[in-house]
C-alpha positions in Angstrom: -25.4 -53.8 44.3 -24.0 -51.3 46.8 -24.8 -47.6 47.0 -21.6 -46.4 45.4 -22.2 -48.5 42.3 -25.6 -46.8 41.7 -24.1 -43.2 42.0 -23.6 -41.4 38.7 -20.0 -41.3 37.3 -18.5 -37.8 37.9 -16.1 -36.4 35.1 -14.5 -33.5 37.0 -11.9 -31.7 34.9 -8.2 -31.8 35.8 -7.6 -28.1 36.1 -3.9 -28.3 36.3 -3.7 -30.5 33.2 -6.0 -28.1 31.2 -4.0 -25.1 32.3 -0.8 -26.9 31.1 -2.3 -27.8 27.8 -3.5 -24.2 27.4 0.0 -22.9 28.0 1.3 -25.2 25.4 -1.3 -24.0 22.9 -0.5 -20.4 23.7 3.2 -21.0 23.3 2.6 -22.7 20.0 0.3 -19.9 18.8 2.9 -17.3 19.7 5.6 -19.4 17.9 3.3 -19.6 14.8 2.5 -15.9 15.0 6.3 -15.1 15.1 6.9 -17.4 12.2 4.1 -15.7 10.2 5.5 -12.3 11.0 9.0 -13.3 10.1 7.9 -14.9 6.8 5.6 -12.0 6.0 8.5 -9.6 6.5 10.7 -11.8 4.3 8.1 -11.9 1.6 7.6 -8.1 1.7 11.3 -7.7 1.5 11.5 -10.1 -1.5 8.6 -8.3 -3.2 10.2 -4.9 -2.6 13.4 -6.3 -4.1 11.5 -7.8 -7.0 9.8 -4.5 -7.6 13.1 -2.7 -7.5 14.5 -5.2 -10.0 11.5 -4.7 -12.3 12.0 -1.0 -12.2 15.7 -1.4 -13.0 14.8 -3.7 -15.9 12.3 -1.2 -17.2 14.8 1.6 -16.9 17.4 -0.5 -18.7 15.0 -1.4 -21.4 13.9 2.2 -21.8 17.6 3.2 -22.1 18.2 0.6 -24.8 15.1 1.7 -26.7 16.3 5.3 -26.4 19.8 4.3 -27.7 18.1 2.5 -30.6 16.1 5.5 -31.4 19.2 7.7 -31.3 21.0 5.3 -33.7 18.0 5.5 -36.0 18.0 9.3 -35.6 21.7 9.4 -36.4 21.2 7.6 -39.7 18.2 9.9 -40.4 20.1 13.0 -39.6 23.0 12.0 -41.9 20.5 11.4 -44.7 18.8 14.7 -43.9 22.0 16.6 -44.1 22.3 15.5 -47.7 18.6 15.7 -48.6 18.0 19.1 -47.2 20.8 20.6 -49.4 18.8 20.2 -52.5 15.8 22.3 -51.5 18.0 24.8 -49.8 20.1 25.2 -53.0 16.9 25.7 -55.0 15.7 28.4 -52.5 19.1 30.2 -52.6 19.4 30.1 -56.4 15.9 31.2 -57.2 16.0 33.9 -54.5 19.1 35.2 -56.3 17.4 35.1 -59.6 14.4 36.9 -58.2 16.7 39.6 -56.9 18.1 40.1 -60.4 14.7 40.1 -61.9 13.6 42.8 -59.4 16.6 44.9 -60.4 15.6 44.5 -64.1 12.0 45.3 -63.3 13.0 48.5 -61.5 15.1 49.6 -64.5 12.2 48.9 -66.8 9.8 50.9 -64.7 12.2 53.8 -64.2 12.6 54.2 -67.9 10.0 53.9 -70.6 7.9 50.9 -69.3 7.4 48.1 -71.7 4.1 46.5 -70.7 5.0 43.1 -72.3 8.4 43.0 -70.7 7.0 44.1 -67.4 4.4 41.3 -67.6 7.0 38.8 -68.4 9.2 39.8 -65.5 6.3 39.7 -63.1 5.4 36.2 -64.3 9.0 35.1 -63.9 9.0 36.5 -60.3 5.7 34.7 -59.5 7.0 31.4 -60.9 10.2 31.6 -59.0 8.4 32.5 -55.8 6.3 29.3 -56.3 9.4 27.2 -56.7 10.9 28.8 -53.6 7.8 28.0 -51.7 7.7 24.4 -52.9 11.2 23.7 -51.9 10.8 25.5 -48.6 7.9 23.2 -47.9 10.0 20.2 -48.8 12.7 21.3 -46.4 10.1 21.8 -43.7 8.8 18.3 -44.3 12.3 16.8 -44.0 13.0 18.7 -40.7 9.6 17.7 -39.3 10.3 14.1 -40.2 13.5 14.3 -38.2 11.8 15.9 -35.3 9.1 13.3 -35.3 11.7 10.5 -35.1 13.3 12.4 -32.2 10.1 12.6 -30.2 8.7 9.9 -28.0 5.4 8.3 -29.0 4.0 7.7 -32.4 1.8 10.7 -32.9 -1.5 10.4 -34.7 -2.5 8.5 -37.8 -2.6 10.4 -41.0 -3.6 9.6 -44.6 -0.4 9.7 -46.5 1.0 8.8 -50.0 2.6 5.5 -49.1 5.1 5.5 -52.0 6.2 9.0 -51.1 6.7 8.0 -47.5 8.7 4.9 -48.5 10.8 6.7 -51.1 11.7 9.5 -48.7 12.9 7.1 -46.0 14.7 4.9 -48.5 16.6 8.0 -49.6 17.4 9.0 -46.0 18.6 5.5 -45.2 20.9 5.5 -48.3 22.4 8.9 -47.7 22.8 8.1 -44.0 24.7 4.9 -44.9 26.8 6.8 -47.4 27.6 9.4 -44.7 28.6 6.7 -42.2 30.5 4.6 -44.7 32.1 6.7 -47.5 32.5 4.7 -50.6 29.6 2.4 -49.9 28.0 1.3 -53.2 24.9 -0.7 -53.8 22.4 -1.2 -56.6 19.3 0.3 -55.0 16.2 -0.9 -57.0 12.9 0.7 -55.9 9.7 -0.6 -57.6 6.8 1.4 -56.3 3.5 0.5 -57.8 1.3 3.5 -58.9 -1.9 1.8 -57.6 -0.7 1.8 -54.0 -2.1 5.3 -53.4 -2.8 6.6 -49.9 -3.1 4.7 -46.7 -3.9 5.7 -43.1 -0.7 5.2 -41.0 1.4 6.6 -38.2 3.9 8.3 -40.6 6.9 8.7 -38.3 6.6 5.2 -36.9 6.2 3.5 -40.2 9.0 5.6 -41.6 11.2 4.4 -38.9 10.4 0.8 -39.8 11.3 1.4 -43.4 14.5 3.2 -42.3 15.4 0.2 -40.1 14.7 -2.5 -42.7 16.5 -0.7 -45.5 19.4 0.1 -43.2 19.7 -3.5 -42.2 19.7 -4.5 -45.9 22.5 -2.1 -46.5 24.5 -3.6 -43.6 23.8 -7.1 -44.9 25.2 -6.4 -48.4 28.1 -4.5 -47.0 29.0 -7.5 -44.8 28.6 -9.8 -47.8 31.0 -7.6 -49.9 33.7 -8.2 -47.3 33.4 -12.0 -47.7 32.9 -12.4 -51.4 35.0 -11.8 -54.4 35.1 -8.7 -56.6 32.3 -10.1 -58.9 29.8 -9.7 -56.1 27.3 -6.8 -56.8 25.4 -5.6 -53.7 21.7 -5.2 -54.4 18.8 -4.0 -52.3 15.2 -4.0 -53.6 12.3 -2.0 -52.2 8.8 -2.7 -53.7 5.3 -1.7 -52.9 2.0 -3.1 -54.2 -1.7 -3.1 -53.4 -4.4 -5.7 -53.2 -8.1 -5.2 -52.6 -7.7 -4.9 -48.9 -3.9 -4.7 -48.2 -0.8 -2.8 -49.1 2.5 -4.5 -49.1 6.1 -3.2 -48.6 9.0 -5.5 -49.3 12.7 -4.9 -48.6 15.1 -7.5 -50.0 18.8 -7.9 -50.3 21.4 -10.3 -51.8 23.5 -10.4 -48.7 24.6 -13.4 -46.6 21.1 -14.2 -45.4 20.0 -15.2 -42.0 21.4 -18.4 -40.5 19.1 -21.4 -40.5 17.0 -21.6 -37.4 17.3 -17.9 -36.5 14.4 -16.5 -38.6 11.9 -17.4 -35.8 14.0 -15.4 -33.3 14.7 -12.4 -35.4 11.9 -10.3 -34.0 12.7 -11.2 -30.3 13.7 -8.2 -28.2 17.5 -7.9 -27.7 18.3 -10.6 -30.3 20.7 -9.6 -32.9 23.0 -11.2 -35.5 25.2 -8.2 -35.7 28.6 -8.1 -33.9 28.7 -6.8 -30.3 28.4 -3.1 -30.2 26.8 -2.7 -33.6 23.2 -3.2 -32.6 20.9 -3.2 -29.6 18.8 -6.1 -30.8 15.7 -3.8 -30.6 15.3 -2.5 -34.1 13.4 -5.4 -35.6 11.5 -6.0 -32.3 10.2 -2.4 -32.3 9.5 -2.6 -36.0 7.4 -5.7 -35.4 5.4 -4.0 -32.7 4.9 -0.9 -34.8 3.5 -2.9 -37.7 1.5 -5.5 -35.7 0.2 -3.4 -32.7 0.2 0.1 -34.2 -1.2 -0.8 -37.6 -2.9 -4.2 -37.3 -0.5 -5.6 -40.0 2.1 -8.3 -40.2 5.9 -8.3 -40.6 7.5 -11.5 -41.8 10.9 -12.6 -43.1 12.1 -15.1 -45.6 15.7 -16.0 -46.1 18.0 -18.5 -47.7 21.4 -18.6 -46.0 24.0 -17.3 -48.4 21.5 -15.8 -50.8 19.9 -12.9 -48.9 16.7 -12.1 -47.1 13.4 -10.4 -47.8 11.2 -8.6 -45.2 7.5 -8.2 -46.0 5.2 -5.6 -44.4 1.5 -6.1 -45.0 -0.9 -3.4 -43.8 -4.7 -2.9 -44.0 -5.4 -0.7 -47.0 -7.9 1.2 -44.7 -6.7 1.0 -41.1 -9.3 0.5 -38.3 -6.7 0.1 -35.6 -6.5 3.1 -33.2 -3.2 4.9 -32.8 -0.7 3.2 -30.6 2.7 4.1 -29.3 5.7 2.9 -31.3 7.9 1.9 -28.4 
């Protein structure tokens, strides 16, 4: 064995080769860094575009919701124009009667006062003043109802006479429909159970649901009347009832019904069976949210095509759901 064979093996690095490999790694790293920067910029641009699109969609949805509220408010206003005439007529008439009674009272007091007649006139004045106050308050409630529908949000929950709330909005829907469609006729059959009593609700929001459901029922029977013979008698029913823990509101009609397979879609936002331009497709969707989210209840529909439809609202008799917005 020679001397070179016993010498340890030396692994000296090839400096030039290492430097070349390092340059390759640096170049690849720079390339990857550029790719990352490019893709990050593209992703940020895409996310910005997506955010802009979302904002546009939210704005469009808000606009459609606003249009739906305006349509509801239009029907409400038309009904109010009729409803408010009654209390205003009472106020005007009894104010005029009171003016005549005051003249009579002055004549009585200026002459030889008759205590019995004076007392009778004073009682008539007081009674008429009470009637004026009652109908003034009624007019005020009607106006406040309209203003509540015009405002955004649902307000606060209140304990209300449910039958009274339902009856007022059924009347408003009816007179609104009559104002929009002169000559519209329907057999309106309300059956409001006495035992329903009071319930804690968002009054303007629930009123809007009743207004929407009854308005849809009127539209359904009107459409049916155009397709059926003269023997057809349009009918809309509105009922209330109470169980131990629930109150129920039902709105039914004998219109054309909902086509088979569409009932499960009826509460979907923007879905509508009405002709283009006659509905936003948000009325039932918003009504569903008001009942389910705002009141912890349910809103369901049953329909037989060609025979009509029935919408059922079920609410807790005593609500424990905190107030929520209606839109």
